[in-house]
N, CA, C and O atoms as a printed pandas DataFrame, in Angstrom:
     atom_number atom_name residue_name chain_id  residue_number  x_coord  y_coord  z_coord
0              1         N          MET        A               1    1.270   -1.068   -0.286
1              2        CA          MET        A               1    0.155    0.069    0.046
2              3         C          MET        A               1    1.026    1.084   -0.188
3              4         O          MET        A               1    2.198    0.981    0.173
4              5         N          SER        A               2    0.609    2.065   -0.752
5              6        CA          SER        A               2    1.491    3.212   -0.806
6              7         C          SER        A               2    1.060    4.120   -0.003
7              8         O          SER        A               2   -0.058    4.058    0.509
8              9         N          ASP        A               3    2.177    5.398    0.275
9             10        CA          ASP        A               3    1.332    6.355    1.368
10            11         C          ASP        A               3    0.490    7.233    1.086
11            12         O          ASP        A               3    0.227    8.101    1.918
12            13         N          ASP        A               4   -0.152    7.203   -0.214
13            14        CA          ASP        A               4   -1.325    7.871   -0.263
14            15         C          ASP        A               4   -2.243    7.083   -0.199
15            16         O          ASP        A               4   -3.253    7.719    0.102
16            17         N          ASP        A               5   -2.548    5.593   -0.366
17            18        CA          ASP        A               5   -3.403    4.836   -0.144
18            19         C          ASP        A               5   -3.715    4.829    1.497
19            20         O          ASP        A               5   -4.833    5.095    1.938
20            21         N          LYS        A               6   -2.540    4.476    2.364
21            22        CA          LYS        A               6   -2.917    4.682    3.363
22            23         C          LYS        A               6   -3.268    6.031    3.628
23            24         O          LYS        A               6   -4.344    6.008    4.225
24            25         N          LYS        A               7   -2.935    7.007    3.494
25            26        CA          LYS        A               7   -4.003    8.513    3.647
26            27         C          LYS        A               7   -5.307    8.360    3.600
27            28         O          LYS        A               7   -6.024    8.636    4.562
28            29         N          ALA        A               8   -5.859    7.797    2.213
29            30        CA          ALA        A               8   -6.948    8.046    1.645
30            31         C          ALA        A               8   -7.664    6.518    2.544
31            32         O          ALA        A               8   -8.870    6.766    2.557
32            33         N          VAL        A               9   -7.519    5.551    3.041
33            34        CA          VAL        A               9   -8.152    4.540    3.686
34            35         C          VAL        A               9   -7.554    3.798    5.127
35            36         O          VAL        A               9   -6.556    3.076    5.146
36            37         N          ASP        A              10   -8.159    4.047    5.989
37            38        CA          ASP        A              10   -7.982    3.295    6.947
38            39         C          ASP        A              10   -8.925    2.147    7.798
39            40         O          ASP        A              10   -9.948    2.404    8.432
40            41         N          PRO        A              11   -8.325    0.891    7.638
41            42        CA          PRO        A              11   -9.203    0.053    7.776
42            43         C          PRO        A              11  -10.008   -0.167    9.111
43            44         O          PRO        A              11  -11.134   -0.665    9.134
44            45         N          SER        A              12   -9.413    0.195   10.059
45            46        CA          SER        A              12   -9.377    0.357   11.390
46            47         C          SER        A              12  -10.517    1.296   11.854
47            48         O          SER        A              12  -10.910    1.180   13.015
48            49         N          VAL        A              13  -11.055    2.180   11.068
49            50        CA          VAL        A              13  -11.614    3.208   11.890
50            51         C          VAL        A              13  -13.330    2.739   11.417
51            52         O          VAL        A              13  -13.785    2.342   10.344
52            53         N          ALA        A              14  -13.906    2.972   12.616
53            54        CA          ALA        A              14  -15.667    2.415   12.243
54            55         C          ALA        A              14  -16.428    3.833   11.604
55            56         O          ALA        A              14  -16.176    5.026   11.438
56            57         N          PRO        A              15  -17.229    3.117   11.435
57            58        CA          PRO        A              15  -18.571    3.963   10.701
58            59         C          PRO        A              15  -18.972    4.961   11.763
59            60         O          PRO        A              15  -19.059    5.003   12.990
60            61         N          SER        A              16  -19.225    5.931   10.471
61            62        CA          SER        A              16  -19.640    7.329   11.779
62            63         C          SER        A              16  -21.248    7.116   11.988
63            64         O          SER        A              16  -21.832    8.200   11.985
64            65         N          GLY        A              17  -22.106    5.994   12.168
65            66        CA          GLY        A              17  -23.577    5.433   12.740
66            67         C          GLY        A              17  -23.997    4.728   11.174
67            68         O          GLY        A              17  -23.099    4.416   10.392
68            69         N          THR        A              18  -24.907    4.602   10.962
69            70        CA          THR        A              18  -26.145    3.864   10.152
70            71         C          THR        A              18  -26.672    4.118    9.129
71            72         O          THR        A              18  -26.964    3.394    8.177
72            73         N          GLY        A              19  -26.860    5.586    9.375
73            74        CA          GLY        A              19  -27.225    6.409    8.299
74            75         C          GLY        A              19  -26.367    8.000    7.600
75            76         O          GLY        A              19  -25.339    8.410    8.139
76            77         N          CYS        A              20  -26.752    8.452    6.839
77            78        CA          CYS        A              20  -26.417    9.466    6.608
78            79         C          CYS        A              20  -25.795   10.265    7.524
79            80         O          CYS        A              20  -26.736   10.433    8.300
80            81         N          VAL        A              21  -24.693   11.005    8.087
81            82        CA          VAL        A              21  -24.406   11.989    8.663
82            83         C          VAL        A              21  -25.447   13.258    9.264
83            84         O          VAL        A              21  -25.893   13.536   10.377
84            85         N          GLU        A              22  -25.561   13.820    7.961
85            86        CA          GLU        A              22  -26.082   15.221    7.590
86            87         C          GLU        A              22  -27.750   15.075    7.657
87            88         O          GLU        A              22  -28.496   15.896    8.190
88            89         N          CYS        A              23  -28.088   14.053    7.108
89            90        CA          CYS        A              23  -29.371   14.007    6.714
90            91         C          CYS        A              23  -29.878   13.437    7.965
91            92         O          CYS        A              23  -30.929   13.957    8.340
92            93         N          ASP        A              24  -29.392   12.468    8.739
93            94        CA          ASP        A              24  -30.037   12.715   10.394
94            95         C          ASP        A              24  -30.179   13.684   10.749
95            96         O          ASP        A              24  -31.341   14.015   10.989
96            97         N          ALA        A              25  -29.236   14.527   10.944
97            98        CA          ALA        A              25  -28.870   16.062   11.645
98            99         C          ALA        A              25  -30.302   16.887   10.903
99           100         O          ALA        A              25  -31.098   17.488   11.624
100          101         N          ASP        A              26  -30.453   16.822    9.625
101          102        CA          ASP        A              26  -31.226   17.470    9.298
102          103         C          ASP        A              26  -32.902   17.316    8.628
103          104         O          ASP        A              26  -33.708   18.067    8.077
104          105         N          GLY        A              27  -32.851   16.005    9.013
105          106        CA          GLY        A              27  -34.034   15.451    8.856
106          107         C          GLY        A              27  -34.533   14.845    7.322
107          108         O          GLY        A              27  -35.626   14.656    6.788
108          109         N          GLY        A              28  -33.356   14.687    6.998
109          110        CA          GLY        A              28  -33.095   14.426    5.210
110          111         C          GLY        A              28  -33.641   12.696    4.974
111          112         O          GLY        A              28  -34.206   12.059    5.863
112          113         N          TRP        A              29  -33.353   12.191    3.703
113          114        CA          TRP        A              29  -33.335   11.044    3.555
114          115         C          TRP        A              29  -32.438   11.147    1.950
115          116         O          TRP        A              29  -31.950   11.998    1.206
116          117         N          TRP        A              30  -32.623    9.683    2.044
117          118        CA          TRP        A              30  -31.810    9.405    1.410
118          119         C          TRP        A              30  -31.824    7.743    0.092
119          120         O          TRP        A              30  -32.354    6.649    0.283
120          121         N          VAL        A              31  -31.273    8.082   -0.756
121          122        CA          VAL        A              31  -31.390    6.846   -1.857
122          123         C          VAL        A              31  -30.445    5.467   -1.463
123          124         O          VAL        A              31  -30.993    4.412   -1.785
124          125         N          HIS        A              32  -29.304    5.351   -0.910
125          126        CA          HIS        A              32  -27.951    4.441   -0.986
126          127         C          HIS        A              32  -26.727    5.224    0.223
127          128         O          HIS        A              32  -26.408    6.412    0.279
128          129         N          LEU        A              33  -26.406    4.463    0.795
129          130        CA          LEU        A              33  -25.412    5.309    1.214
130          131         C          LEU        A              33  -23.998    4.959    1.198
131          132         O          LEU        A              33  -23.637    3.813    0.930
132          133         N          ARG        A              34  -22.990    6.117    1.540
133          134        CA          ARG        A              34  -21.482    5.618    1.366
134          135         C          ARG        A              34  -20.718    5.601    2.568
135          136         O          ARG        A              34  -21.223    6.103    3.572
136          137         N          ARG        A              35  -19.702    5.155    2.616
137          138        CA          ARG        A              35  -18.969    5.166    3.917
138          139         C          ARG        A              35  -17.361    5.226    3.251
139          140         O          ARG        A              35  -16.797    4.397    2.537
140          141         N          CYS        A              36  -16.766    6.821    3.893
141          142        CA          CYS        A              36  -15.614    7.221    3.743
142          143         C          CYS        A              36  -14.359    6.419    4.175
143          144         O          CYS        A              36  -14.053    6.420    5.367
144          145         N          ALA        A              37  -13.762    5.868    3.447
145          146        CA          ALA        A              37  -12.563    4.544    3.178
146          147         C          ALA        A              37  -11.577    5.192    4.315
147          148         O          ALA        A              37  -10.786    4.387    4.806
148          149         N          ALA        A              38  -11.521    6.460    4.771
149          150        CA          ALA        A              38   -9.968    7.107    5.672
150          151         C          ALA        A              38  -10.726    7.665    6.807
151          152         O          ALA        A              38  -10.004    7.870    7.782
152          153         N          CYS        A              39  -11.990    7.978    6.973
153          154        CA          CYS        A              39  -12.685    8.539    8.505
154          155         C          CYS        A              39  -14.405    7.575    8.853
155          156         O          CYS        A              39  -15.007    7.782    9.907
156          157         N          GLY        A              40  -14.717    7.004    8.237
157          158        CA          GLY        A              40  -15.738    6.804    8.301
158          159         C          GLY        A              40  -16.994    7.519    8.473
159          160         O          GLY        A              40  -17.803    7.330    9.382
160          161         N          HIS        A              41  -17.095    8.443    7.422
161          162        CA          HIS        A              41  -18.059    9.368    7.500
162          163         C          HIS        A              41  -19.248    8.217    6.726
163          164         O          HIS        A              41  -18.989    7.590    5.699
164          165         N          ILE        A              42  -20.433    8.138    7.412
165          166        CA          ILE        A              42  -21.390    7.800    6.296
166          167         C          ILE        A              42  -22.016    9.364    5.497
167          168         O          ILE        A              42  -22.221   10.454    6.033
168          169         N          GLY        A              43  -22.199    8.959    4.077
169          170        CA          GLY        A              43  -22.416    9.685    3.873
170          171         C          GLY        A              43  -24.008    9.222    2.535
171          172         O          GLY        A              43  -24.116    8.058    2.149
172          173         N          CYS        A              44  -25.053   10.355    2.034
173          174        CA          CYS        A              44  -25.648    9.753    1.242
174          175         C          CYS        A              44  -25.113    9.945   -0.694
175          176         O          CYS        A              44  -24.629   11.014   -1.064
176          177         N          CYS        A              45  -25.249    9.121   -1.392
177          178        CA          CYS        A              45  -25.024    8.667   -2.601
178          179         C          CYS        A              45  -25.294    9.839   -3.465
179          180         O          CYS        A              45  -26.158   10.583   -3.001
180          181         N          ASP        A              46  -24.827   10.171   -4.504
181          182        CA          ASP        A              46  -25.134   11.069   -5.652
182          183         C          ASP        A              46  -26.849   10.874   -6.426
183          184         O          ASP        A              46  -27.460   11.719   -7.081
184          185         N          ASP        A              47  -27.173    9.821   -6.152
185          186        CA          ASP        A              47  -28.405    9.580   -6.332
186          187         C          ASP        A              47  -29.307   10.368   -5.532
187          188         O          ASP        A              47  -30.326   10.954   -5.896
188          189         N          SER        A              48  -28.620   10.277   -4.030
189          190        CA          SER        A              48  -30.016   11.206   -3.122
190          191         C          SER        A              48  -30.036   12.586   -3.279
191          192         O          SER        A              48  -29.245   13.169   -4.020
192          193         N          PRO        A              49  -30.891   13.140   -2.628
193          194        CA          PRO        A              49  -31.555   14.499   -2.919
194          195         C          PRO        A              49  -30.103   15.261   -2.672
195          196         O          PRO        A              49  -29.729   15.828   -3.698
196          197         N          ALA        A              50  -29.044   15.432   -1.361
197          198        CA          ALA        A              50  -28.455   15.882   -1.090
198          199         C          ALA        A              50  -27.049   15.499   -1.238
199          200         O          ALA        A              50  -26.170   16.218   -0.762
200          201         N          LYS        A              51  -26.733   14.251   -1.960
201          202        CA          LYS        A              51  -25.439   13.889   -2.295
202          203         C          LYS        A              51  -24.317   14.313   -1.472
203          204         O          LYS        A              51  -23.437   15.072   -1.879
204          205         N          HIS        A              52  -24.379   13.651    0.057
205          206        CA          HIS        A              52  -23.796   14.003    1.341
206          207         C          HIS        A              52  -22.027   13.553    0.905
207          208         O          HIS        A              52  -21.062   14.297    1.080
208          209         N          ALA        A              53  -21.980   12.067    0.281
209          210        CA          ALA        A              53  -21.095   11.351    0.275
210          211         C          ALA        A              53  -19.719   12.697   -0.872
211          212         O          ALA        A              53  -18.646   13.277   -0.707
212          213         N          SER        A              54  -20.502   12.565   -1.648
213          214        CA          SER        A              54  -19.427   13.668   -2.646
214          215         C          SER        A              54  -18.859   14.677   -1.847
215          216         O          SER        A              54  -17.650   14.897   -1.771
216          217         N          ALA        A              55  -19.649   15.221   -1.317
217          218        CA          ALA        A              55  -19.728   16.846   -0.763
218          219         C          ALA        A              55  -18.908   16.365    0.516
219          220         O          ALA        A              55  -18.452   17.419    0.959
220          221         N          HIS        A              56  -18.568   15.541    1.174
221          222        CA          HIS        A              56  -17.682   14.826    2.186
222          223         C          HIS        A              56  -16.345   14.695    1.627
223          224         O          HIS        A              56  -15.403   14.750    2.418
224          225         N          TRP        A              57  -16.079   14.507    0.197
225          226        CA          TRP        A              57  -14.662   14.072   -0.268
226          227         C          TRP        A              57  -14.289   15.737   -0.743
227          228         O          TRP        A              57  -13.226   16.237   -0.374
228          229         N          ARG        A              58  -15.201   16.456   -1.527
229          230        CA          ARG        A              58  -14.812   17.645   -1.531
230          231         C          ARG        A              58  -14.264   18.736   -0.744
231          232         O          ARG        A              58  -13.606   19.706   -1.121
232          233         N          SER        A              59  -14.794   18.285    0.832
233          234        CA          SER        A              59  -14.228   19.287    2.101
234          235         C          SER        A              59  -13.319   18.640    2.464
235          236         O          SER        A              59  -12.406   19.190    3.080
236          237         N          SER        A              60  -13.294   17.450    2.227
237          238        CA          SER        A              60  -12.380   16.764    3.545
238          239         C          SER        A              60  -11.121   16.512    2.602
239          240         O          SER        A              60   -9.981   16.707    3.023
240          241         N          GLY        A              61  -11.357   16.109    1.422
241          242        CA          GLY        A              61  -10.452   15.566    0.512
242          243         C          GLY        A              61   -9.607   14.078    0.431
243          244         O          GLY        A              61   -8.596   13.710   -0.167
244          245         N          HIS        A              62  -10.561   13.437    1.345
245          246        CA          HIS        A              62  -11.147   11.638    1.071
246          247         C          HIS        A              62  -11.701   11.696    0.153
247          248         O          HIS        A              62  -12.807   12.215    0.005
248          249         N          PRO        A              63  -10.896   11.057   -0.825
249          250        CA          PRO        A              63  -11.192   10.693   -2.187
250          251         C          PRO        A              63  -12.125    8.853   -2.660
251          252         O          PRO        A              63  -12.758    8.572   -3.678
252          253         N          ILE        A              64  -11.805    7.953   -1.392
253          254        CA          ILE        A              64  -11.715    6.686   -1.393
254          255         C          ILE        A              64  -13.278    6.737   -0.748
255          256         O          ILE        A              64  -13.509    7.383    0.274
256          257         N          ILE        A              65  -14.192    6.071   -1.378
257          258        CA          ILE        A              65  -15.363    5.930   -0.547
258          259         C          ILE        A              65  -15.799    4.378   -0.603
259          260         O          ILE        A              65  -15.156    3.643   -1.352
260          261         N          ARG        A              66  -16.811    3.871    0.119
261          262        CA          ARG        A              66  -16.879    2.206    0.302
262          263         C          ARG        A              66  -18.540    2.217    0.416
263          264         O          ARG        A              66  -19.128    2.837    1.303
264          265         N          SER        A              67  -19.170    1.482   -0.557
265          266        CA          SER        A              67  -20.773    1.418   -0.607
266          267         C          SER        A              67  -21.296    0.540    0.806
267          268         O          SER        A              67  -20.927   -0.576    1.169
268          269         N          PHE        A              68  -22.160    1.349    1.371
269          270        CA          PHE        A              68  -22.273    1.128    3.010
270          271         C          PHE        A              68  -24.015    0.308    2.951
271          272         O          PHE        A              68  -24.794    0.406    3.899
272          273         N          GLU        A              69  -24.324   -0.401    1.754
273          274        CA          GLU        A              69  -25.287   -1.142    1.409
274          275         C          GLU        A              69  -25.017   -2.503    1.319
275          276         O          GLU        A              69  -24.172   -3.061    0.619
276          277         N          PRO        A              70  -26.068   -3.128    2.337
277          278        CA          PRO        A              70  -25.585   -5.094    2.306
278          279         C          PRO        A              70  -25.630   -5.407    1.211
279          280         O          PRO        A              70  -26.496   -5.127    0.381
280          281         N          GLY        A              71  -24.136   -6.397    1.021
281          282        CA          GLY        A              71  -23.992   -7.181    0.127
282          283         C          GLY        A              71  -22.975   -6.603   -0.767
283          284         O          GLY        A              71  -22.279   -7.329   -1.476
284          285         N          GLU        A              72  -22.853   -5.159   -0.756
285          286        CA          GLU        A              72  -21.905   -4.504   -1.663
286          287         C          GLU        A              72  -20.993   -4.270   -0.818
287          288         O          GLU        A              72  -21.086   -3.819    0.324
288          289         N          ASP        A              73  -19.611   -4.764   -1.735
289          290        CA          ASP        A              73  -18.445   -4.361   -0.915
290          291         C          ASP        A              73  -17.168   -3.822   -1.908
291          292         O          ASP        A              73  -15.972   -4.061   -1.740
292          293         N          TRP        A              74  -17.848   -2.951   -3.086
293          294        CA          TRP        A              74  -16.941   -2.683   -3.472
294          295         C          TRP        A              74  -16.750   -0.914   -3.351
295          296         O          TRP        A              74  -17.663   -0.202   -2.933
296          297         N          PHE        A              75  -15.433   -0.386   -3.786
297          298        CA          PHE        A              75  -15.142    1.121   -3.574
298          299         C          PHE        A              75  -14.669    1.808   -4.692
299          300         O          PHE        A              75  -14.059    1.282   -5.623
300          301         N          TRP        A              76  -15.033    3.302   -4.564
301          302        CA          TRP        A              76  -14.743    4.040   -5.617
302          303         C          TRP        A              76  -13.843    5.283   -5.539
303          304         O          TRP        A              76  -14.220    5.953   -4.577
304          305         N          ASP        A              77  -12.932    5.786   -6.089
305          306        CA          ASP        A              77  -12.059    6.663   -5.979
306          307         C          ASP        A              77  -12.582    7.610   -6.612
307          308         O          ASP        A              77  -12.876    7.408   -7.790
308          309         N          TYR        A              78  -12.898    9.180   -5.883
309          310        CA          TYR        A              78  -13.725   10.425   -6.251
310          311         C          TYR        A              78  -12.486   11.314   -7.098
311          312         O          TYR        A              78  -12.667   12.380   -7.687
312          313         N          ASP        A              79  -11.512   10.748   -7.010
313          314        CA          ASP        A              79   -9.910   11.938   -7.667
314          315         C          ASP        A              79  -10.226   11.111   -9.382
315          316         O          ASP        A              79  -10.824   11.622  -10.329
316          317         N          THR        A              80   -9.570    9.675   -9.313
317          318        CA          THR        A              80   -9.634    9.030  -10.551
318          319         C          THR        A              80  -11.010    8.751  -11.320
319          320         O          THR        A              80  -11.144    8.621  -12.537
320          321         N          ASP        A              81  -11.941    8.693  -10.398
321          322        CA          ASP        A              81  -13.058    8.390  -11.181
322          323         C          ASP        A              81  -13.266    6.569  -11.483
323          324         O          ASP        A              81  -13.836    5.956  -12.386
324          325         N          GLN        A              82  -12.805    6.297  -10.740
325          326        CA          GLN        A              82  -12.467    4.363  -10.840
326          327         C          GLN        A              82  -12.463    3.621   -9.360
327          328         O          GLN        A              82  -12.070    3.915   -8.231
328          329         N          TYR        A              83  -13.123    2.491   -9.996
329          330        CA          TYR        A              83  -13.266    1.808   -8.943
330          331         C          TYR        A              83  -12.142    1.226   -8.257
331          332         O          TYR        A              83  -11.285    0.791   -9.025
332          333         N          TYR        A              84  -11.911    1.100   -7.072
333          334        CA          TYR        A              84  -10.669    0.811   -6.382
334          335         C          TYR        A              84  -10.536   -0.031   -5.503
335          336         O          TYR        A              84  -11.497    0.035   -4.737
336          337         N          ASP        A              85   -9.658   -0.981   -5.151
337          338        CA          ASP        A              85   -9.477   -2.652   -4.892
338          339         C          ASP        A              85   -8.809   -2.035   -3.224
339          340         O          ASP        A              85   -7.717   -1.582   -2.882
340          341         N          GLY        A              86   -9.998   -2.288   -2.557
341          342        CA          GLY        A              86   -9.729   -1.686   -0.653
342          343         C          GLY        A              86   -9.500   -3.202   -0.199
343          344         O          GLY        A              86   -9.509   -4.323   -0.707
344          345         N          PRO        A              87   -9.299   -2.636    0.978
345          346        CA          PRO        A              87   -9.401   -3.817    2.124
346          347         C          PRO        A              87  -10.820   -3.786    2.765
347          348         O          PRO        A              87  -11.747   -2.987    2.631
348          349         N          GLU        A              88  -10.684   -4.922    3.506
349          350        CA          GLU        A              88  -11.668   -4.776    4.676
350          351         C          GLU        A              88  -11.712   -4.092    5.678
351          352         O          GLU        A              88  -10.741   -3.988    6.426
352          353         N          LEU        A              89  -13.044   -3.389    5.922
353          354        CA          LEU        A              89  -13.137   -2.339    6.900
354          355         C          LEU        A              89  -13.638   -2.740    8.205
355          356         O          LEU        A              89  -14.277   -3.739    8.533
356          357         N          ALA        A              90  -13.155   -1.618    8.971
357          358        CA          ALA        A              90  -14.105   -2.361   10.439
358          359         C          ALA        A              90  -15.486   -2.872   10.202
359          360         O          ALA        A              90  -16.081   -2.953    9.128
360          361         N          ALA        A              91  -15.827   -3.153   11.215
361          362        CA          ALA        A              91  -17.604   -3.760   11.074
362          363         C          ALA        A              91  -18.013   -2.199   11.298
363          364         O          ALA        A              91  -17.202   -1.276   11.385
364          365         N          PRO        A              92  -19.329   -2.093   11.368
365          366        CA          PRO        A              92  -20.038   -2.573   10.214
366          367         C          PRO        A              92  -19.819   -2.744    9.113
367          368         O          PRO        A              92  -18.966   -1.983    8.655
368          369         N          GLN        A              93  -20.438   -3.792    8.120
369          370        CA          GLN        A              93  -19.930   -3.564    6.751
370          371         C          GLN        A              93  -21.199   -2.552    6.216
371          372         O          GLN        A              93  -20.999   -1.983    5.143
372          373         N          SER        A              94  -22.159   -2.366    6.732
373          374        CA          SER        A              94  -23.569   -1.886    5.639
374          375         C          SER        A              94  -24.681   -1.188    6.710
375          376         O          SER        A              94  -24.500   -1.257    7.925
376          377         N          ARG        A              95  -25.341   -0.805    6.375
377          378        CA          ARG        A              95  -26.385   -0.268    6.794
378          379         C          ARG        A              95  -27.076   -1.787    7.729
379          380         O          ARG        A              95  -26.652   -2.942    7.753
380          381         N          PRO        A              96  -28.246   -1.169    8.401
381          382        CA          PRO        A              96  -28.429   -2.058    9.054
382          383         C          PRO        A              96  -29.614   -2.693    7.523
383          384         O          PRO        A              96  -30.118   -1.970    6.664
384          385         N          ALA        A              97  -29.765   -4.416    7.672
385          386        CA          ALA        A              97  -30.188   -5.081    6.538
386          387         C          ALA        A              97  -31.946   -4.686    6.249
387          388         O          ALA        A              97  -32.500   -4.800    5.155
388          389         N          ASP        A              98  -32.470   -4.306    7.270
389          390        CA          ASP        A              98  -33.960   -4.473    7.758
390          391         C          ASP        A              98  -34.439   -2.782    7.428
391          392         O          ASP        A              98  -35.648   -2.556    7.390
392          393         N          GLU        A              99  -33.303   -1.444    7.158
393          394        CA          GLU        A              99  -34.343   -0.136    6.851
394          395         C          GLU        A              99  -34.276   -0.027    5.469
395          396         O          GLU        A              99  -33.377   -0.316    4.679
396          397         N          THR        A             100  -35.295    0.404    5.328
397          398        CA          THR        A             100  -36.090    0.475    4.038
398          399         C          THR        A             100  -34.500    1.066    2.716
399          400         O          THR        A             100  -33.413    1.569    3.003
400          401         N          VAL        A             101  -34.963    0.774    1.640
401          402        CA          VAL        A             101  -34.417    1.758    0.427
402          403         C          VAL        A             101  -35.591    2.541   -0.430
403          404         O          VAL        A             101  -36.564    1.812   -0.623
404          405         N          PRO        A             102  -35.707    3.791   -0.954
405          406        CA          PRO        A             102  -34.735    4.607    0.152
406          407         C          PRO        A             102  -35.144    4.600    1.473
407          408         O          PRO        A             102  -36.180    4.176    1.985
408          409         N          GLY        A             103  -34.054    5.200    2.002
409          410        CA          GLY        A             103  -34.157    5.624    3.761
410          411         C          GLY        A             103  -33.967    6.788    4.030
411          412         O          GLY        A             103  -33.554    7.570    3.174
412          413         N          PRO        A             104  -34.284    7.232    5.547
413          414        CA          PRO        A             104  -34.351    6.038    6.282
414          415         C          PRO        A             104  -36.052    5.805    6.505
415          416         O          PRO        A             104  -36.845    6.683    6.165
416          417         N          ARG        A             105  -36.395    4.806    6.978
417          418        CA          ARG        A             105  -38.213    4.139    6.958
418          419         C          ARG        A             105  -38.791    5.491    8.015
419          420         O          ARG        A             105  -38.213    5.590    9.098
420          421         N          GLY        A             106  -39.945    6.533    7.687
421          422        CA          GLY        A             106  -40.483    7.170    7.874
422          423         C          GLY        A             106  -40.342    8.383    7.493
423          424         O          GLY        A             106  -41.225    9.154    7.869
424          425         N          ARG        A             107  -39.076    9.016    6.537
425          426        CA          ARG        A             107  -38.586   10.013    6.526
426          427         C          ARG        A             107  -38.824   10.091    4.764
427          428         O          ARG        A             107  -38.595   11.214    4.314
428          429         N          VAL        A             108  -39.148    9.293    3.977
429          430        CA          VAL        A             108  -38.792    9.378    2.695
430          431         C          VAL        A             108  -40.359    9.950    2.441
431          432         O          VAL        A             108  -41.396    9.484    2.914
432          433         N          PRO        A             109  -40.148   11.472    1.261
433          434        CA          PRO        A             109  -41.751   11.570    1.232
434          435         C          PRO        A             109  -42.012   10.249    0.164
435          436         O          PRO        A             109  -41.201    9.431   -0.269
436          437         N          ALA        A             110  -44.150   10.451   -0.185
437          438        CA          ALA        A             110  -44.445    9.714   -0.929
438          439         C          ALA        A             110  -44.081    9.725   -2.242
439          440         O          ALA        A             110  -44.250    8.694   -2.894
440          441         N          ASP        A             111  -43.414   11.110   -2.973
441          442        CA          ASP        A             111  -43.208   11.250   -3.825
442          443         C          ASP        A             111  -41.727   11.302   -4.390
443          444         O          ASP        A             111  -41.257   11.740   -5.440
444          445         N          TRP        A             112  -41.152   10.655   -3.228
445          446        CA          TRP        A             112  -39.522   10.540   -3.554
446          447         C          TRP        A             112  -39.164    9.981   -5.269
447          448         O          TRP        A             112  -38.343   10.625   -5.923
448          449         N          MET        A             113  -39.616    9.178   -5.670
449          450        CA          MET        A             113  -39.239    9.020   -6.817
450          451         C          MET        A             113  -39.550   10.144   -8.070
451          452         O          MET        A             113  -38.851   10.027   -9.077
452          453         N          ALA        A             114  -40.649   11.303   -8.037
453          454        CA          ALA        A             114  -40.981   12.236   -8.462
454          455         C          ALA        A             114  -39.672   13.446   -8.302
455          456         O          ALA        A             114  -39.060   14.108   -9.141
456          457         N          GLN        A             115  -39.607   13.369   -6.979
457          458        CA          GLN        A             115  -38.352   14.310   -6.515
458          459         C          GLN        A             115  -37.059   14.083   -7.437
459          460         O          GLN        A             115  -36.358   14.955   -7.951
460          461         N          LEU        A             116  -36.927   12.769   -7.511
461          462        CA          LEU        A             116  -35.120   12.207   -8.008
462          463         C          LEU        A             116  -35.568   12.862   -9.483
463          464         O          LEU        A             116  -34.968   13.837   -9.935
464          465         N          GLN        A             117  -36.624   12.261  -10.151
465          466        CA          GLN        A             117  -36.651   12.636  -11.593
466          467         C          GLN        A             117  -36.647   14.258  -12.012
467          468         O          GLN        A             117  -36.102   14.776  -12.987
468          469         N          ALA        A             118  -37.201   14.700  -11.266
469          470        CA          ALA        A             118  -37.421   16.203  -11.488
470          471         C          ALA        A             118  -35.991   17.243  -11.141
471          472         O          ALA        A             118  -35.859   18.404  -11.527
472          473         N          ARG        A             119  -35.064   16.494  -10.359
473          474        CA          ARG        A             119  -33.455   16.328  -10.104
474          475         C          ARG        A             119  -32.578   16.188  -11.241
475          476         O          ARG        A             119  -31.583   16.848  -11.540
476          477         N          ARG        A             120  -33.095   15.262  -11.792
477          478        CA          ARG        A             120  -32.038   15.049  -13.046
478          479         C          ARG        A             120  -32.616   15.671  -14.252
479          480         O          ARG        A             120  -31.892   15.762  -15.244
480          481         N          GLY        A             121  -34.254   16.264  -14.310
481          482        CA          GLY        A             121  -34.093   17.031  -15.438
482          483         C          GLY        A             121  -34.996   16.110  -16.197
483          484         O          GLY        A             121  -35.242   16.326  -17.383
């Protein structure tokens, strides 16, 4: 592992929680969750209304994320715009399997699909 990889990925850091940190703080909702491989920050994906995972990358400089969805173990490098071959990260590996998609349960608007389509234009 190169020195840059060591800065971008810390396998010992636990995730910041089970949902998007910012969405949980402001009552928002998400489509899918992503985990920062450097600091464990959980943010929502770019299909989500707020796009907190990529905002975290831009503000922190942490380029590597891993899916935080059950059954998914892929990594993505925002700097190279390519998949990344990362190590096993500290548990848990995903959001709770019984949580809804989109989520979280109880905060997803009834017209969520229409909202996403309107954003895509």
